[in-house]
C-alpha positions as CSV (number, residue, x, y, z in Angstrom):
1,X,9.7,13.1,5.5
2,X,10.7,9.2,7.3
3,X,10.6,8.6,11.2
4,X,14.2,10.1,13.4
5,X,14.1,6.1,13.6
6,X,14.0,5.2,10.0
7,X,16.3,7.7,9.6
8,X,18.8,6.7,12.3
9,X,18.2,2.8,11.1
10,X,19.7,4.2,7.8
11,X,21.5,6.2,9.0
12,X,25.5,4.5,7.4
13,X,27.3,6.1,10.0
14,X,25.7,3.8,12.1
15,X,25.6,1.0,10.5
16,X,27.0,-1.2,8.2
17,X,24.8,-3.6,7.4
18,X,21.2,-3.9,8.6
19,X,18.9,-6.9,7.2
20,X,15.1,-5.6,7.5
21,X,12.3,-7.6,6.4
22,X,9.1,-5.6,5.5
23,X,6.0,-5.4,3.2
24,X,5.1,-2.0,3.5
25,X,7.5,-1.0,0.4
26,X,8.3,2.9,2.3
27,X,10.2,0.6,4.8
28,X,13.2,-0.9,2.4
29,X,12.7,1.8,-0.5
30,X,16.0,3.7,0.2
31,X,18.0,1.1,1.1
32,X,21.6,0.3,-1.1
33,X,20.7,-3.0,-2.0
34,X,16.3,-4.9,-2.1
35,X,16.0,-8.5,-2.1
36,X,12.5,-9.7,-2.9
37,X,11.9,-13.8,-2.0
38,X,9.4,-15.8,-3.4
39,X,8.0,-18.6,-2.8
40,X,11.5,-18.7,-0.3
41,X,14.1,-18.3,-3.5
42,X,15.1,-14.7,-4.8
43,X,12.9,-14.1,-7.6
44,X,15.0,-10.5,-7.5
45,X,17.8,-7.9,-6.4
46,X,18.4,-4.6,-6.5
47,X,17.5,-1.3,-6.0
48,X,14.4,0.6,-6.4
49,X,15.0,2.5,-9.3
50,X,15.8,-0.1,-10.6
51,X,13.1,-2.6,-9.7
52,X,10.7,0.2,-11.6
53,X,12.5,0.3,-14.5
54,X,12.9,-3.7,-15.4
55,X,9.2,-3.5,-14.1
56,X,9.0,-7.4,-12.5
57,X,8.0,-8.5,-9.3
58,X,9.2,-5.7,-7.1
59,X,7.2,-2.9,-9.8
60,X,3.8,-5.1,-9.8
61,X,4.2,-4.8,-5.5
62,X,5.2,-1.8,-5.8
63,X,2.3,-0.6,-8.3
64,X,-0.5,-2.2,-6.0
65,X,0.7,-1.1,-2.7
66,X,0.7,2.7,-3.9
67,X,-1.9,4.8,-5.5
68,X,0.2,6.8,-9.2
69,X,3.0,8.8,-7.6
70,X,2.7,9.1,-4.1
71,X,3.7,7.3,-1.6
72,X,-0.3,6.2,-0.2
73,X,-1.4,3.4,0.5
74,X,-3.7,1.9,-1.6
75,X,-6.5,0.2,1.1
76,X,-8.3,-2.6,-1.2
77,X,-4.1,-3.1,-2.2
78,X,-3.3,-4.6,1.3
79,X,-6.2,-7.7,1.0
80,X,-4.9,-8.5,-2.2
81,X,-1.3,-9.3,-1.1
82,X,-2.2,-11.1,2.2
83,X,-3.6,-13.5,0.3
84,X,-0.6,-13.6,-1.7
85,X,1.3,-14.8,0.6
């Protein structure tokens, strides 16, 4: 269950547009539009479901960050992600 802050952030009644920079994909999973930036360039754009279906960079990051089907962060993934930045 998202926190009250997260629910307020994504509530369509509160804001029209939000730009968020997130390292944890669970923070942006329900966004209407997500852009994946790699080396200063938009590498992919779409929704979480579109990205997973495409099996591109976002899907790779998602698999690295989360264990099969849960929203539990995989502890050993954090150092790998930090090195990629």
